[in-house]
GULUMDREN-792076 format. One record per atom (N, C-alpha, C): x, y, z; residue in one letter. Coordinates in steps of 0.2 Angstrom, whole numbers, plus 5000, padded with zeros to 4 digits. Atoms other than C-alpha are relative to their C-alpha. Layout:
XYZA/...
//
This chain:
500549964998X/573745374644X/499549964996X/500650035005X/572845324628X/499849955000X/500450075001X/573045144629X/499650005007X/500450004994X/572245164648X/499150024999X/500449965001X/570845264643X/499649964994X/500450025005X/570345184626X/499649935003X/500550064998X/569645014635X/499550045003X/500649984996X/568645124647X/499550034995X/500649965003X/567845224633X/499649944995X/500250055003X/567445064623X/499349965006X/500450034996X/566844994639X/499150045001X/500649945000X/565645164641X/499549984993X/500450005008X/565045154622X/499549935001X/500450055002X/564544964624X/499549995005X/500550014993X/563444984639X/499550054998X/500549945004X/562845144630X/499549964995X/500250035004X/562445054616X/499649925002X/500650065000X/561544894626X/499450045005X/500549984998X/560445004635X/499650054995X/500349985005X/559945084618X/499649954997X/500350095001X/559544884613X/499450005004X/500650044996X/558544864628X/499550065000X/500649955003X/557445024624X/499649974995X/500350015005X/557144974608X/499649925002X/500550054998X/556444804614X/499450025004X/500449994997X/555644864625X/499550024999X/500549975003X/554744994615X/499549954995X/500450065001X/554444854605X/499249955003X/500650044996X/553544764617X/499450035002X/500549964997X/552544914623X/499750004994X/500749965005X/551744954606X/499849905000X/500550065000X/551444764604X/499649985004X/500550034996X/550544734618X/499450065000X/500349955001X/549644924614X/499549974993X/500250035006X/549244834597X/499549945003X/500450054997X/548644674607X/499350015004X/500649984995X/547444774618X/499550044995X/500449975005X/546644864602X/499749934997X/500350055002X/546344694594X/499549945006X/500450024995X/545644634610X/499250045002X/500549944999X/544544794610X/499449994994X/500750015006X/543844744593X/499749945002X/500450074997X/543344564600X/499550015003X/500449994994X/542544634613X/499350054997X/500649965007X/541544764598X/499749944997X/500250065005X/541244604588X/499449975004X/500750024998X/540244524603X/499550055002X/500449945001X/539344684605X/499250004993X/500350025007X/538844664587X/499649955000X/500450075000X/538344494588X/499350005004X/500650004995X/537144534604X/499650064996X/500349955005X/536444684592X/499749974995X/500350045006X/536044574577X/499649955004X/500650034996X/535344444591X/499450035002X/500549964997X/534244574597X/499650034995X/500549955006X/533544644580X/499849924996X/500350035003X/533144464574X/499349975001X/500650005000X/531444414570X/500049934996X/500250085000X/530544254563X/500649984992X/499550015006X/531744154550X/500750025001X/499149985002X/533244244555X/500050084996X/500149945004X/532644404547X/500050055003X/499949924997X/533344574550X/499850074996X/500149965004X/532844744544X/500650045001X/499449975000X/534244844537X/500050085002X/499949944997X/533745014543X/500049985008X/499750014992X/533544954561X/500649985002X/499350034996X/535144864561X/500550054999X/499549955002X/536045004553X/499950045005X/499949964995X/535345114566X/500250005006X/499550024993X/536145014580X/500550024999X/499549994999X/537545014572X/500350075000X/499849935000X/537745194568X/499950035009X/499850014992X/537745204590X/500349995002X/499250034997X/539145084590X/500450074996X/499649965004X/539945214578X/500350085003X/500049944997X/539645364588X/500450005005X/499550014992X/540645304603X/500750014998X/499549965002X/542045374593X/500749944999X/499550065000X/543045194596X/500149974991X/500150035008X/542245134577X/500050064997X/499949955006X/542645234561X/499549984995X/500450035007X/541645114550X/499949945002X/500450085000X/540644934552X/499849994994X/500350045007X/540044814536X/499749955003X/500250064999X/539144674538X/500249964994X/499950025008X/539644554521X/499649935001X/500350085000X/538844404515X/500549954996X/499450045001X/539744264508X/500550024992X/499749975006X/540244354492X/500450065002X/499849944998X/540944494503X/499950074997X/500549945001X/539744614498X/499650045005X/500349974993X/539344744512X/499149984998X/500850035000X/537344684516X/499950085004X/500549964995X/537144844530X/500950035002X/499549974997X/538444974536X/499950075004X/500349964996X/538645124546X/500950035001X/499449975001X/540045254546X/500250004994X/499650005008X/541345294531X/499949934996X/500150085003X/541145174518X/500849964999X/499450054999X/542745034520X/500049984991X/499850015009X/543645024501X/500549935003X/499850054997X/544044844503X/500649984994X/499550005006X/544944824486X/500550045002X/499549984999X/546244954490X/500549985006X/499750024995X/546544904508X/500149905000X/499850054999X/546644734505X/499649955004X/500350034992X/545544664520X/499649954997X/500650065003X/544544524511X/500849944999X/499750034998X/546244444510X/500350005007X/499850014995X/546944494526X/499650015006X/500549974994X/546244484544X/500150075003X/499749944997X/547244644549X/500350034993X/499549965004X/547644794539X/500050085003X/499949934996X/548344944546X/500450064998X/500049955003X/548445104541X/500350065006X/499849944995X/549145274550X/499750025006X/500549984995X/547645324557X/499449955003X/500650045002X/546545174556X/500249925000X/500050095000X/546344974558X/499649984996X/500850035003X/545144874547X/500149935002X/499950064998X/544844714554X/499449954999X/500650065002X/543744554546X/500149955003X/500150064999X/543044424554X/499549974997X/500150055004X/542744284543X/499549955005X/500450054998X/541344204553X/499149995000X/500750005002X/539644134549X/499650045008X/500349974994X/538444264561X/499449965000X/500750034997X/536944154559X/500049975004X/499850064995X/537744014567X/500150055007X/499649974993X/538644124580X/499550045003X/500849964994X/536844224587X/499649964997X/500750055000X/535644074584X/500050005008X/500050024993X/534844074601X/499949915000X/500150094998X/534543904612X/499449994996X/500750025004X/533343794601X/500050024993X/500249985007X/533443874585X/500649964995X/499550035003X/534043794570X/500550054997X/499449945005X/535643864561X/499950024995X/500449955006X/534643974550X/500750054999X/499749925001X/535744124542X/499650065003X/500349924999X/535444294547X/500050044994X/500249975006X/534644384533X/499850065002X/500049914998X/534644574532X/499350024993X/500449945004X/533144654522X/500250054999X/499749935000X/533444784514X/499550074999X/500549955000X/532644954515X/499550004996X/500549995005X/531044994509X/500050044996X/500049955006X/530645054490X/499850055006X/500649934999X/530145244494X/499650004998X/500749995005X/528745214481X/499649975006X/500450054995X/528145094496X/500049944997X/500050075001X/528444944488X/500249945005X/499750054997X/528944774496X/500850005001X/499450024998X/530544734504X/500149944994X/500050065003X/531444594494X/500049965005X/500150074995X/530844424503X/499450035003X/500549974996X/529444524510X/499449994996X/500450015005X/527744454504X/499750074998X/500649955001X/526544574494X/499450015001X/500750004996X/525144644502X/499350014997X/500550005004X/523544644496X/499750095000X/500149935000X/522744824491X/499650015007X/500349964994X/522044914507X/500149975007X/500050044993X/522844804520X/500550065003X/499749934995X/523444924534X/500849975002X/499350024998X/525344934540X/499850015008X/499949984993X/525944934558X/500050065001X/500049934996X/526245104559X/499350044997X/500249975003X/524845144550X/499350005006X/500650004996X/523645104566X/499950095003X/500149944999X/522945264572X/500150025007X/499849994992X/522745234592X/500349955002X/499750064999X/523845114599X/499849965006X/500550054997X/522545054612X/499449994997X/500750025003X/521245024600X/500149944993X/500050075005X/521444854591X/499749984995X/500650035003X/520444804577X/500349944997X/499750075003X/520644644565X/500550024995X/499750005004X/521444734554X/500850015002X/499449984998X/522844804564X/500349935004X/500050094998X/522844594572X/500349964995X/499850055006X/523144534555X/500650044998X/499449995002X/524644654553X/500550025006X/499550024995X/525744594566X/500750034998X/499250015004X/527344604555X/499850004992X/499750005007X/528044624537X/499849924997X/499950075002X/528044414538X/499349964998X/500350055001X/526244364537X/499949974994X/499950055007X/525844224524X/499550054995X/500749975006X/524644284508X/499649945002X/500750025000X/522944234508X/499650035007X/500549964995X/521644264521X/500549995008X/499749994993X/522144304540X/500049975002X/499950084993X/522644164552X/499650015004X/500350024994X/521544104564X/500450025007X/499650004994X/521944164581X/500349945004X/499450064998X/523344044589X/499449985007X/500450034993X/522543914602X/500250015006X/499750024991X/522843914620X/499949965005X/500250074995X/523043784632X/499850025007X/500549984992X/522343794650X/500350045003X/499849954996X/522443914659X/500150084995X/499749955004X/522744054645X/500549984998X/499449995004X/524244014640X/500149984996X/500050045006X/525243974625X/499949934999X/500150065003X/525043814615X/500849985001X/499550034999X/526443714617X/500249964993X/499950045006X/527643664603X/500049945000X/499950095000X/527543484596X/500650004998X/499450024999X/529043394599X/500349984993X/499550025006X/530543394585X/499750044994X/500449935006X/529743554576X/500450055002X/499749964999X/530943674574X/499650075002X/500349944998X/530543854584X/499950064995X/499949975006X/531143954569X/500149964993X/499850035006X/531243914550X/500050054994X/500149945006X/531044004533X/499350034999X/500949965000X/529444124531X/499649944997X/500550045003X/528044024526X/499950014992X/500350005008X/527644114510X/500650014995X/499550005005X/529444094503X/500049924999X/499650065002X/530043944493X/500749985004X/499350034997X/531543834497X/500550044997X/499650005006X/532343894483X/500150085000X/500149915000X/531844094485X/500550025007X/499750004995X/532544074502X/500649995000X/499250015000X/534343994499X/500150064995X/499649935004X/534444144484X/500150065006X/500349944996X/533844274497X/500749995005X/499650024995X/535044184510X/500850024998X/499349995002X/536644194498X/500050074999X/500149925001X/536344384493X/499950035006X/500349964992X/535744444511X/500349985005X/499950054993X/536444334523X/500650035001X/499249974995X/537844384535X/500449955000X/499550074999X/539344274533X/500850055004X/499349974997X/540544414540X/499950065002X/500149914999X/540844594548X/500750025000X/499249975000X/542344704545X/499750085005X/500149934995X/542444864557X/500850025000X/499449965004X/543745004554X/500050055008X/499949994993X/544545054572X/500350064999X/499549955000X/545445214577X/500649995002X/499250024998X/547345194579X/500050065005X/499649934995X/547445364591X/500249955006X/500050024995X/547445264606X/500749975000X/499250065001X/548845144600X/500550064999X/499549965003X/549745294591X/500350055008X/499749964995X/549645394608X/500449985004X/499550044993X/550345254621X/500549984996X/499449995003X/551545214606X/500550065001X/499849935001X/552145404603X/500250005008X/500049974993X/552145434623X/500649945003X/499250064998X/553445264625X/500650024998X/499450005003X/554445314613X/500350065001X/499949934998X/554745484618X/500549985008X/499850034993X/555145394635X/500749985000X/499450065002X/556345274626X/500850054999X/499649965003X/557145414618X/500550055005X/499849954996X/557345524633X/500649955004X/499750044998X/558045384642X/500949994999X/499550015005X/559345354628X/500450075001X/499749954997X/559845524630X/500350035005X/499550024994X/560145514647X/500549965000X/499450055001X/561145374645X/500750034997X/499550005004X/562145444632X/500450075005X/499749944998X/562545604641X/500349985007X/499550024996X/563045504657X/500549984998X/499250045003X/564245384647X/500550084997X/499649924999X/564845574642X/500250015005X/499749964992X/565045644659X/500449945002X/499650054999X/565745464663X/500849994998X/499550005005X/567045474649X/500450075002X/499649944999X/567445644654X/500550015007X/499550024990X/567945614673X/500449955000X/499250055001X/568945474667X/500550024997X/499649935003X/569845594657X/500350045004X/499949964995X/570045704669X/500349985005X/499750034996X/570445584682X/500749974997X/499750025002X/571645504670X/500850055000X/499549945000X/572545694668X/500150025004X/499850004994X/572545714685X/500549965003X/499450044999X/573545564687X/500650024999X/499449975006X/574745624673X/500350045003X/499949934999X/574845794679X/500449995009X/499750004993X/575045734699X/500849954999X/499350055001X/576645604692X/500650054996X/499449965002X/577445744684X/500150065004X/499849964993X/577345874698X/500449985006X/499750034995X/578045734708X/500850014997X/499450015004X/579445704695X/500450095000X/499649935000X/579645904693X/500250045008X/499649994993X/579845914711X/500749985001X/499350045002X/581245794710X/500550064998X/499549975002X/582045894698X/500050075001X/499949924998X/581746064705X/500649985007X/499650014995X/582645994721X/500749994997X/499450025001X/584045924712X/500550064994X/499749945002X/584246094702X/500250045005X/499849954994X/584446184718X/500549985003X/499450025000X/585746064722X/500550024997X/499449985004X/586746094708X/500050075000X/500149934999X/586346284709X/500450035005X/499749994994X/587046284725X/500949984999X/499250015004X/588646194718X/500350024997X/499949975006X/588746294705X/500250085003X/499749954998X/588746454715X/500650005005X/499550024993X/589946374728X/500850004994X/499350025006X/591246334712X/500250084998X/499749945003X/591046514706X/500350055004X/499549954994X/591446604723X/500749985000X/499350004999X/592946484724X/500550014993X/499349985006X/593546534706X/500050075000X/499949905000X/593346724709X/500750005004X/499449984997X/594846704721X/500649994998X/499450025004X/596046644710X/499950054996X/500049935005X/595446774696X/500150075004X/499749944998X/595846904709X/500749995001X/499450005000X/597446844712X/500550004992X/499949995009X/597746844692X/500050074998X/500049925000X/597147014692X/500750055000X/499549934996X/598247094705X/500649954996X/499350015003X/599846994697X/500050054994X/500149965007X/599347074680X/500150075000X/500049934998X/599247244687X/500650015003X/499450004998X/600947214695X/500550004992X/499650015008X/601647174677X/500050064996X/500349975007X/600847294668X/500350085004X/499549934999X/601747454680X/500649985002X/499050005000X/603547384680X/500150044993X/499849935005X/604247534670X/500749944996X/499450055004X/605747394664X/499749954997X/500250065003X/604447274658X/500050034992X/499949975005X/604347284640X/499350024997X/500749965002X/602947364629X/499349965000X/500650095001X/602047194624X/499749985005X/500150034995X/602247114641X/499350055004X/500549954997X/601347284648X/499249994997X/500550025005X/600147264635X/499349955001X/500250074997X/599647084638X/499949995006X/500150014991X/599547114656X/499350055000X/500449974998X/598347264655X/499249944995X/500550055001X/597147124643X/499849955003X/500150044995X/597347004655X/499450045007X/500449984995X/596647114668X/499250034997X/500750025002X/595147154657X/499549945000X/500550085003X/594546974652X/500049985009X/499950004990X/594846954675X/499450035000X/500549974997X/593547094676X/499449964998X/500550045004X/592447024663X/499749945003X/500350074997X/592346844670X/500050025006X/500249994992X/592346914689X/499350034999X/500849964999X/590747024684X/499649944997X/500750065003X/589846864675X/500149965006X/500150054994X/590246754691X/499850055006X/500349994997X/589746884702X/499250024999X/500650015003X/588046904692X/499749945000X/500350075002X/587846714690X/500049985009X/500050004991X/588046724712X/499650035000X/500649964996X/586846854714X/499349984996X/500750035003X/585546764702X/499949945003X/500450054997X/585546594710X/500150005008X/500049994992X/585746664728X/499250005002X/500849984999X/583946634736X/499850085002X/500249934999X/582946774737X/499450015008X/500550014993X/582146804756X/499950085001X/500349944999X/581146964758X/500150015005X/500249954993X/581247084773X/499850044998X/500349935002X/580047204770X/500150065008X/499949954995X/580247384779X/499850064994X/500049955002X/579847554775X/500550034996X/499449965006X/581047624760X/499750054996X/499949945003X/581147784754X/500350004993X/499649995007X/581247774736X/500550054997X/499549945001X/582147934733X/500549995002X/499550024998X/583447894744X/500449934997X/499850065002X/583747724736X/500350004995X/499749985008X/583747794717X/500550065001X/499649955001X/584947944723X/500749965002X/499450044999X/586247794730X/500449984992X/499550035005X/586147704715X/500350044994X/499749955005X/586347864703X/500650025002X/499350004996X/587947904715X/500549944998X/499650065001X/588547724711X/500050004992X/500049995008X/588247764690X/500350034999X/499949925002X/588847934692X/500849994993X/499550005006X/590647894681X/499649964994X/500050025004X/589747794669X/499250044995X/500549955003X/588347924666X/500450064999X/499749965002X/589648044664X/500649994994X/499750035007X/590647934650X/499750024995X/500549995005X/589047954640X/499850054998X/500449955001X/588448104642X/499349995003X/500950044999X/586748024648X/499950075006X/500249964996X/585548144655X/499449975005X/500550024997X/584548074670X/499650055004X/500549954999X/583048144676X/499749965005X/500350044993X/582348094695X/499450055003X/500349964995X/580748184703X/500450025008X/499649984994X/581148284718X/499849955007X/500450044994X/579748184729X/499849934995X/500250065003X/579748014727X/499649955006X/500550034998X/578447894737X/500449955004X/499750044997X/578947794752X/499649935000X/500550085001X/578447594750X/500449955003X/499950054995X/578647434758X/500449954996X/499650065005X/580147334751X/500449975005X/499450024997X/581747244755X/500650054995X/499549965003X/583047374753X/500649994995X/499450035004X/584547294747X/499749964994X/500150015008X/583647214733X/499450054996X/500449965004X/582647344729X/500750044997X/499349965004X/584347434726X/500449974993X/499750045004X/585047284717X/499650004992X/500449995006X/583547294705X/500050064996X/500049955003X/583647484702X/500750014996X/499449995001X/585447474700X/499949984993X/499750035007X/585347344685X/499450024994X/500349975003X/583847424678X/500350064997X/499649935001X/584747594678X/500749984994X/499550035002X/586447504672X/499849974993X/500350015007X/585347424657X/499850074995X/500149925004X/584747614652X/500750014996X/499449985003X/586347664651X/500449964994X/499850045006X/587147534641X/499750004994X/500449995007X/585547554628X/500150074996X/499949925003X/585547754626X/500550004995X/499349985002X/586947814614X/500150065003X/499849954994X/587947954620X/499750074998X/500449925001X/586948124626X/499249964999X/500750014998X/585548014628X/499650005006X/500549984995X/584048024640X/499749945005X/500350034995X/583447924655X/499650025006X/500549984994X/582047944668X/499849965003X/500350054995X/581447884682X/499550045004X/500449964998X/579747914687X/499649945005X/500550044996X/578347844701X/499350045002X/500749954997X/576547894707X/499749935002X/500550054999X/575247804715X/499549984996X/500850045002X/573947684710X/499450035001X/500649994997X/572647694721X/500150035007X/499749994993X/572747714740X/500449975003X/499550044997X/573747584742X/500649974997X/499650035005X/574647544726X/500550064997X/499449945003X/576347634717X/500149964994X/499750035006X/576947604700X/500650044999X/499449975000X/578647634697X/500349984993X/499750015007X/579547664680X/500750024999X/499349975004X/581147684671X/500149994992X/500350015006X/581047744654X/500850034997X/499349995005X/582647774640X/499750034993X/500249995005X/582647824625X/500549974993X/499750045005X/583747694615X/499649974996X/500350035005X/583347594602X/499349965002X/500750064998X/581947494612X/500049944999X/500350094999X/581347314613X/499649964995X/500450045005X/580647214597X/499449975006X/500450024996X/579047174603X/499949925001X/500050084999X/579246974600X/500549985005X/499550014998X/580846994611X/499850055007X/500249964994X/579947104627X/499849945006X/500050054994X/579646924637X/500749965000X/499350055000X/581246844632X/500750025004X/499649964998X/582346974639X/500050005006X/500050014993X/581846934657X/500349915001X/499750065000X/582646744653X/500650015000X/499450004999X/584246704658X/500350004995X/499650005005X/585846724647X/499650044992X/500249965007X/584646834635X/500250074998X/499849924999X/585346994630X/500150014993X/500049985006X/585447114615X/500650034999X/499349944999X/587247204620X/500449954999X/499450045002X/588847114614X/500350005007X/499850034995X/589447124631X/499750005006X/500650044993X/587947074642X/500149935001X/500050084998X/587946934651X/499249954998X/500950025002X/585846924650X/499849975005X/500250024993X/585846894668X/499550075005X/500249964996X/585447074673X/499450015003X/500750004999X/583547084669X/499849935005X/500350074997X/583246904675X/500250015007X/500149994994X/583946954692X/499550045001X/500749974999X/582647094692X/499549985000X/500750055002X/581246984687X/500049965007X/499950024996X/581846884701X/499950035007X/500249954992X/581747014716X/499450054999X/500949985002X/580047084707X/499549935004X/500450045000X/579446924709X/499749975007X/499950014995X/580046884725X/499550065006X/500549964997X/579047044732X/499450015000X/500750015000X/577346994725X/500050064993X/500449975005X/577547124711X/500149984994X/500450025006X/577347114692X/500650074996X/499549955003X/578847204679X/499849974992X/500150015009X/578447224659X/500350064998X/499649975005X/579247284645X/499550054994X/500549985005X/578547424635X/500450064995X/499949945006X/578647554620X/500250045002X/500049934997X/579347714624X/499850054993X/500149955006X/578547844610X/500350065002X/500250025007X/579247904599X/500749935000X/499750055001X/580747784602X/500449985008X/499750024993X/581747694617X/499449945004X/500550064998X/580947564630X/499950045008X/500349974993X/580047584648X/500149925003X/500150064996X/580247444661X/499450035006X/500749994995X/578447464673X/500149945004X/500250044994X/578447394690X/499550025004X/500749984997X/576647374698X/500149965003X/500250024993X/575947324712X/500450015007X/499849984995X/577147404724X/499450025006X/500650004997X/576247444740X/500450055007X/499749984994X/576447564754X/499949995005X/499950024992X/576947554771X/499249995003X/500549984995X/575647514783X/499850045006X/499849944996X/575047634795X/500149985006X/499950024992X/575347524811X/501050014998X/
//
């Protein structure tokens, strides 16, 4: 059986391992897909940032930091972004929104991606000045002007204004233009007198730009060296964004739980199949054993019948031997020693005949023919048959006057009671007590007991005494109680041996039935 089941168990275990490996590979694929989706989303956000930067550009590719950060804060409020920072060529933050980014700890400048448990930092080292240039513009860098000094001073890269010059925000009424307000169209007016109004073309339209002239360039009030210095310090060279990995972790966690559940179900299925296979193998083995046991039982029945026939045939010569021994023992002219030996032969033949009779009785098939039997009449007949044995040992036998009528096979019941009472007579000492008792257990059940005050039966032998050839008496054959158990089981009853306090034994027969009313 073990040789047959081990390959099956190994195959089931290999299938379970294959399923687990498959789930691990699938989980890694789903995890990588979620990671790729997050990276693709970051690219979409980068495109949005480029559009924001392009919308904020002014003359010469200049941006206001306060306006740019206000737009960046709106992106951060969406929840997908945790932080965003615009970097110059040296990797320094030019403008930012959200929580500060620790570039040194994360090493984000050395790697394009840095994953934490709750966030991922992505650095896009792209020249934003070139990426967001409009069609027709020169590839000038995009420069972010710092916030205005709270004391009212000019920004870095902004021309100083003469005393008394109005700011754009100082205009009192939006629909009341003045020469000063027209002159202050923005913070990039060149120093010196206000420029004349632009020339108009025919029809009042704007004047056409001369061919070959760039649409935007550096501010006119800055020299090339100042412009290059400002571009190195405030020019946008790249951006860094910090995105929340909550969606990534949620997708990965849900998939991991699903894979674990699949693996557990697969394990339970493998265990169930293994148990089913083991039960099937055991059932097959039990069926084989039952077939063999049936064959052995048939063979034993045949041997039993042969042994019973042999015992029956042996009993006839024994009767002849006993009769001849009795004749010799009764001859008066026979020597005393011969007559003594003859009596010994008679005793031995009686003993062997008794054993043969018990063996034949034990090996006989029990066919129960039920009828209404008066328990009192059967017990009376058995007591009369044992009268000589009771008188010889001066045994007191108590039997109730009224015993119930039960449903049983009368000859078999008489044989069982005879064996129980003769067993009790042999167990008690001279002058001992034996009692027969019976009472109703319920409306249909009866309990029958045979009690004695002999030495009793040890607790470890109370089941063994019902086995064939087990006896505690020197002259016992060991088949009396075995025959009783055969008769009891043939009727569907039960028998057990108990202790009789303060000493002795009780043989109790249960599940006796009263005769039916019909």
